[in-house]
C-alpha positions in Angstrom: 0.0 0.0 0.0 1.4 3.3 -1.1 -0.2 5.5 1.5 -2.3 5.4 4.8 -5.3 6.8 2.9 -5.1 4.0 0.3 -4.8 1.4 3.1 -7.8 2.8 4.9 -10.0 2.3 1.8 -8.5 -1.1 0.8 -11.5 -3.0 2.1 -12.0 -6.3 3.9 -10.7 -8.7 1.3 -7.5 -6.8 0.6 -6.7 -6.0 4.2 -7.2 -9.7 5.1 -4.7 -10.6 2.4 -2.2 -8.0 3.6 -2.4 -9.2 7.2 -2.0 -12.8 6.2 1.1 -11.9 4.1 2.6 -9.9 7.0 2.7 -6.8 4.9 0.6 -4.8 7.4 -0.2 -5.6 11.1 -3.7 -5.6 12.6 -2.4 -3.1 15.2 -1.3 -0.8 12.4 -4.7 -1.0 10.8 -6.5 -0.3 14.1 -4.2 2.7 14.9 -4.8 4.1 11.4 -8.6 3.9 11.8 -8.5 5.3 15.4 -6.5 8.3 14.1 -9.0 8.8 11.3 -12.0 8.5 13.6 -10.5 11.1 16.0 -9.9 13.5 13.1 -13.0 13.0 11.0 -15.8 11.7 13.1 -16.6 14.9 14.9 -17.9 16.2 11.6 -19.9 13.0 10.9 -21.0 11.5 14.2 -20.9 8.0 12.8 -19.7 6.2 16.0 -21.7 6.0 19.2 -18.7 4.6 21.0 -15.1 3.7 20.0 -13.5 0.7 21.7 -9.9 1.9 21.6 -8.2 -0.3 24.2 -10.3 -3.3 23.4 -9.6 -3.0 19.7 -5.8 -2.6 20.2 -5.7 -5.7 22.5 -7.7 -7.8 19.9 -5.4 -6.6 17.1 -2.3 -7.6 19.1 -3.8 -11.0 19.6 -4.5 -11.3 15.8 -0.9 -10.3 15.1 0.4 -12.9 17.5 -1.8 -15.6 15.8 -0.4 -14.7 12.4 3.2 -14.6 13.7 2.8 -18.0 15.3 1.0 -19.3 12.2 -1.7 -20.8 14.4 -4.5 -19.6 12.1 -4.1 -22.1 9.2 -6.6 -20.3 7.1 -9.5 -20.8 9.6 -9.9 -17.1 10.3 -10.6 -15.4 6.9 -11.1 -12.0 8.6 -8.0 -12.2 10.8 -7.0 -8.8 12.0 -9.5 -6.8 9.9 -11.1 -3.9 11.8 -14.8 -3.5 11.4 -17.6 -1.6 13.1 -20.8 -2.9 14.6 -24.2 -1.2 14.4 -25.4 -0.6 17.9 -28.1 -3.2 17.6 -25.6 -6.0 18.0 -24.7 -7.4 21.4 -20.9 -7.2 22.2 -20.1 -8.7 25.6 -19.4 -6.0 28.1 -20.9 -3.2 26.1 -24.3 -1.6 26.3 -26.4 -2.3 23.2 -28.3 1.0 23.1 -30.4 0.6 20.0 -30.0 4.4 19.6 -31.6 5.3 22.9 -30.7 6.4 26.4 -33.4 3.9 27.7 -31.0 0.9 27.7 -28.2 0.8 30.3 -27.1 -2.8 31.0 -24.0 -4.2 29.2 -24.6 -7.3 27.2 -23.6 -10.5 29.0 -22.4 -12.2 25.8 -21.8 -11.7 22.1 -24.8 -12.0 19.8 -24.5 -14.8 17.3 -23.4 -12.6 14.4 -20.7 -11.0 16.5 -19.5 -14.4 17.7 -19.1 -15.6 14.1 -17.3 -12.5 13.1 -14.9 -12.6 16.0 -14.3 -16.3 15.5 -13.3 -15.5 11.9 -10.7 -13.0 13.4 -12.4 -9.7 12.9 -11.4 -6.8 15.3 -14.3 -4.7 16.6 -13.4 -1.0 16.4 -16.6 0.4 17.9 -20.4 0.7 17.7 -22.1 2.9 15.2 -24.9 5.4 15.6 -28.5 4.8 14.7 -31.9 6.5 15.3 -33.9 5.4 18.4 -35.0 1.8 18.2 -33.9 1.7 14.5 -37.2 3.4 13.5 -36.0 6.0 11.1 -34.8 6.3 7.5 -32.5 9.1 8.8 -30.0 8.7 11.6 -31.2 11.4 14.0 -32.4 11.6 17.6 -31.8 13.3 21.0 -29.7 10.6 22.6 -26.8 10.6 20.1 -27.4 13.3 17.7 -27.5 13.5 13.8 -25.2 11.4 11.7 -24.1 13.3 8.5 -23.3 12.1 5.0 -19.5 12.3 4.2 -20.4 13.3 0.6 -22.3 16.3 1.8 -22.7 16.9 5.5 -26.0 18.8 4.9 -27.5 15.5 3.5 -28.7 12.5 5.4 -26.6 9.3 5.6 -30.1 7.7 5.7 -31.0 5.1 8.3 -31.3 3.2 10.4 -27.7 2.0 9.7 -26.6 5.5 8.9 -23.7 5.5 11.3 -22.3 2.3 9.6 -22.8 3.8 6.2 -21.0 7.1 7.0 -18.2 5.3 8.8 -17.5 2.9 5.8 -17.8 5.7 3.2 -15.4 8.0 5.0 -12.8 5.3 5.5 -13.2 5.0 9.3 -13.4 1.2 9.2 -13.0 -1.6 6.6 -16.7 -2.5 6.8 -19.6 -2.3 9.2 -22.6 -4.4 10.2 -26.1 -3.2 9.7 -29.7 -4.4 10.2 -32.6 -4.0 7.7 -36.2 -4.1 8.8 -37.6 -1.8 6.1 -34.5 -0.7 4.1 -32.1 0.1 6.8 -29.0 -1.4 5.1 -29.9 -0.5 1.5 -30.8 3.1 2.1 -27.5 4.1 3.8 -25.7 2.2 1.1 -27.4 4.2 -1.5 -26.8 7.6 0.2 -23.2 6.9 1.0 -22.1 5.2 -2.3 -21.7 1.7 -0.9 -22.8 -1.9 -1.4 -25.4 -3.2 1.0 -27.1 -6.6 1.0 -30.4 -7.4 2.7 -30.1 -11.2 2.6 -32.8 -13.8 2.4 -34.7 -14.0 5.7 -33.0 -16.4 8.1 -29.7 -16.7 6.1 -27.8 -14.7 8.7 -28.3 -15.1 12.5 -30.4 -12.5 14.3 -30.0 -14.1 17.8 -30.9 -12.9 20.4 -33.4 -10.8 18.3 -35.0 -13.6 16.4 -38.3 -12.6 14.8 -37.7 -8.9 15.2 -40.5 -6.7 13.9 -42.6 -9.8 13.2 -40.1 -11.3 10.8 -39.2 -8.1 8.8 -35.7 -7.6 10.2 -32.5 -9.2 8.9 -28.8 -8.4 9.5 -26.0 -7.7 7.0 -23.2 -5.4 6.1 -22.2 -2.2 4.4 -19.0 -2.3 2.3 -17.1 -0.6 -0.4 -17.0 -3.5 -2.8 -19.1 -6.5 -3.8 -16.3 -8.9 -2.9 -16.1 -7.5 0.6 -19.9 -8.1 1.1 -19.5 -11.6 -0.3 -16.7 -12.5 2.1 -18.5 -11.1 5.1 -21.8 -12.8 4.3 -20.0 -16.1 3.7 -18.5 -15.9 7.2 -21.8 -14.9 8.8 -23.8 -17.5 6.9 -21.1 -20.1 7.5 -21.3 -20.7 3.7 -17.7 -20.4 2.4 -18.7 -20.9 -1.2 -20.3 -17.4 -1.2 -16.9 -15.8 -0.9 -16.0 -16.8 -4.4 -19.2 -15.9 -6.3 -17.8 -12.5 -7.6 -15.3 -14.5 -9.7 -17.9 -16.8 -11.2 -18.2 -16.8 -15.0 -20.9 -14.4 -16.3 -24.2 -15.9 -17.3 -27.0 -14.1 -19.2 -29.9 -13.2 -16.9 -33.5 -12.0 -17.5 -33.9 -8.7 -15.7 -37.1 -6.8 -15.1 -36.8 -3.1 -14.7 -39.5 -1.2 -12.7 -39.9 2.2 -11.2 -43.3 1.4 -9.8 -43.3 2.0 -6.0 -44.8 -0.5 -3.6 -46.4 2.3 -1.6 -47.9 5.5 -3.1 -45.2 8.0 -4.0 -44.0 10.4 -6.7 -40.7 9.2 -8.2 -38.2 12.0 -9.0 -36.8 12.1 -12.5 -33.2 11.7 -11.2 -34.2 8.4 -9.6 -35.8 7.2 -12.9 -32.7 8.1 -14.7 -30.5 6.0 -12.3 -32.6 2.9 -13.0 -32.6 3.6 -16.8 -28.8 4.0 -16.9 -28.3 0.9 -14.9 -30.6 -1.0 -17.2 -28.5 0.2 -20.1 -25.3 -1.1 -18.5 -26.9 -4.5 -17.9 -27.9 -4.7 -21.5 -24.3 -3.8 -22.5 -23.1 -6.7 -20.4 -25.3 -9.1 -22.4 -28.3 -9.4 -20.1 -31.9 -9.3 -21.2 -33.7 -6.3 -19.6 -37.4 -5.6 -20.0 -39.9 -3.3 -18.3 -42.2 -5.2 -15.9 -43.7 -4.2 -12.6 -43.9 -6.6 -9.6 -47.5 -7.4 -8.5 -47.5 -5.4 -5.3 -50.6 -5.8 -3.2 -53.1 -2.9 -3.1 -53.0 -3.0 0.7 -49.6 -4.0 2.2 -49.2 -5.8 5.5 -45.8 -4.3 6.0 -46.9 -1.1 7.9 -48.8 -3.1 10.5 -45.9 -5.4 11.2 -43.5 -2.4 11.4 -45.5 -0.4 13.8 -46.5 -3.4 16.0 -42.8 -4.3 16.1 -41.9 -0.8 17.3 -44.5 -1.1 20.1 -42.9 -4.4 21.2 -39.4 -2.8 21.3 -40.7 0.2 23.2 -42.0 -2.1 25.9 -38.8 -4.0 26.2 -36.4 -1.1 27.0 -35.1 -0.7 30.5 -36.2 2.9 31.0 -39.2 3.5 28.8 -39.7 7.0 30.2 -36.5 8.0 28.5 -37.8 7.3 25.0 -38.3 10.4 22.9 -41.7 11.8 22.2 -41.8 10.6 18.6 -40.8 7.0 19.5 -43.6 6.9 22.1 -46.0 8.1 19.3 -44.8 5.3 17.0 -45.4 2.8 19.8 -49.0 4.2 20.3 -49.7 3.7 16.6 -48.4 0.1 16.9 -50.6 -0.6 19.9 -53.6 0.8 18.1 -53.5 -1.9 15.4 -56.5 -4.2 16.0 -55.5 -7.8 16.8 -57.3 -9.2 13.7 -55.4 -6.8 11.5 -52.1 -7.8 13.0 -52.9 -11.5 12.7 -53.7 -10.9 9.0 -50.4 -9.1 8.5 -48.4 -11.7 10.3 -49.9 -14.5 8.1 -49.5 -12.7 4.8 -46.0 -12.1 3.4 -47.2 -11.9 -0.3 -44.5 -14.4 -1.4 -46.9 -16.5 -3.4 -48.1 -13.4 -5.2 -44.5 -12.8 -6.3 -43.7 -16.3 -7.5 -44.9 -16.0 -11.1 -42.9 -12.7 -11.4 -39.7 -14.4 -10.4 -40.4 -17.4 -12.7 -40.3 -14.9 -15.6 -37.3 -13.0 -14.3 -34.1 -13.8 -12.6 -33.6 -10.4 -11.1 -35.6 -7.2 -10.5 -33.9 -3.8 -11.0 -35.7 -1.1 -9.0 -35.1 2.2 -7.2 -34.3 2.4 -3.5 -36.0 5.7 -2.8 -38.4 8.0 -4.6 -36.3 11.2 -4.0 -32.7 12.1 -3.9 -31.0 12.0 -0.4 -32.9 14.2 2.0 -31.5 16.7 4.4 -29.7 15.6 7.6 -32.2 15.7 10.4 -35.0 15.8 7.9 -37.7 14.7 10.3 -36.1 16.0 13.6 -38.8 17.5 15.8 -41.8 16.0 13.9 -44.4 13.7 15.5 -44.7 10.0 14.6 -47.5 10.3 12.0 -45.9 13.2 10.0 -42.6 11.3 10.1 -44.2 8.1 9.0 -45.9 9.8 6.0 -42.6 11.5 5.1 -40.7 8.3 5.1 -43.3 6.5 3.0 -43.1 9.3 0.4 -39.3 9.1 0.4 -38.7 5.3 0.7 -41.6 3.4 -0.9 -39.5 0.7 -2.6 -37.6 -1.2 0.1 -39.9 -2.6 2.9 -41.9 -4.9 0.6 -38.8 -7.2 0.2 -38.5 -7.4 4.0 -42.1 -8.6 4.0 -41.5 -11.3 1.4 -38.0 -12.2 2.6 -36.4 -12.0 -0.9 -32.7 -10.9 -1.0 -32.1 -7.3 -2.2 -28.7 -5.8 -3.0 -28.1 -2.0 -3.0 -25.4 -0.9 -5.5 -24.3 2.6 -6.5 -25.9 4.2 -9.5 -24.6 7.6 -10.3 -25.0 10.8 -8.3 -27.2 13.9 -7.9 -26.2 17.1 -9.7 -24.2 18.1 -6.6 -22.3 14.8 -6.3 -24.2 13.0 -3.6 -24.5 9.2 -4.4 -27.6 7.5 -5.6 -28.3 3.8 -5.6 -30.6 1.1 -7.1 -31.5 -2.3 -5.8 -31.2 -5.8 -7.4 -33.8 -8.2 -6.0 -33.6 -11.9 -6.5 -35.2 -15.2 -5.8 -35.0 -16.4 -2.2 -31.7 -18.0 -1.5 -30.0 -16.6 -4.6 -27.6 -14.1 -3.1 -24.9 -15.6 -5.3 -26.8 -14.4 -8.5 -27.1 -10.9 -7.1 -23.5 -10.6 -6.0 -22.2 -11.9 -9.3 -24.3 -9.5 -11.3 -23.3 -6.6 -9.1 -19.6 -7.5 -9.5 -20.1 -7.2 -13.2 -21.5 -3.7 -12.8 -18.8 -2.7 -10.3 -16.0 -3.8 -12.7 -17.1 -1.2 -15.2 -18.0 1.6 -12.9 -15.2 1.8 -10.3 -17.4 2.5 -7.3 -14.7 1.8 -4.8 -12.3 4.3 -6.2 -14.4 7.3 -5.3 -13.7 9.2 -2.1 -16.1 11.6 -0.3 -15.0 15.1 0.7 -15.0 14.1 4.4 -12.4 11.3 4.1 
């Protein structure tokens, strides 16, 4: 690596190679990121807490393993520093979920964290999120607003906005995220990253199994498709996924659609991003035709989402510390009649989508209806106004949490003032490999990972 800046943006796959080869040390990587966090994060507010001493100790242990050659290839992430969204349990640290209402440190690692640490990853810190992961913007009174490193007046989106900002600014090699209605894919889009919402149950949610009545999954935000593939292969305990980005290209049938799943007006710049991506897919030899998924007229997703928030609000240690808006969301959730909630829980619309995915291998669709909104866009508003604002801005993502299909966010151009835009590739259940291989083809011709935001 020719410079510290280049090393900071090298990504998971390359850093793991460098550590294994002895060309860099894990401690050197951690110290590099700690310096960058100290210098750059005051402008971004991506991290809720930085685990300086713990990360350095874990890095020293990783370096000792490498020097003693005790790894034998069993730890594919050995020495690589990553960040955790503060929804993941890390033993000895409080899992805040973006709120001051949780106070007790976790007794043990969550299953995702356990697998990452077993693979040798070093945890740098925990990233910021909105209270109880409710919002499509990372804002709130407990830990403040997280800002987009491409333009600090714009939102990094949410709820994994801290993870998105940290990866985009080169403050960690990658970061975990969770996605209950778009919360990995939206920050990936706003921050110019790759973000996979995997098939439901592919990656472990424990101890939060069934979160938001089955809407939520966990995943990662990364700079490259190969980094996402490696991390997902570790977390899913499916080593073959790590190599899918090198698979020979096969022609796919792709449907392109700008029809929102919920009522919204789609901005022309968003339509253009989909059209340009469709053109690139055609140039790569894929068949692309316009075809809209058969979204239901009345979606069960909002009932599950609101009822899930109500459950979360009841489970915090100090509910009186929840912000007014969160309490409003919980009231909306509690007001859902039990028969409506039962209908929503029993209806994921998967069968409705089956004929569509028999005709098409992949769906190409927007991630949002509007360009990235302002940082703190909904700060100070009540629950209902916030909910309506988010539906108008993000009408494309939550449906795939409902059905459980995998959906991969990839960069797709920029706004006129240089803020990233993204699109999503949706595939059949269990076919993450197809999405990752297709995204790797797009990435090869577009050079996503070479771009750097102003705050970096």
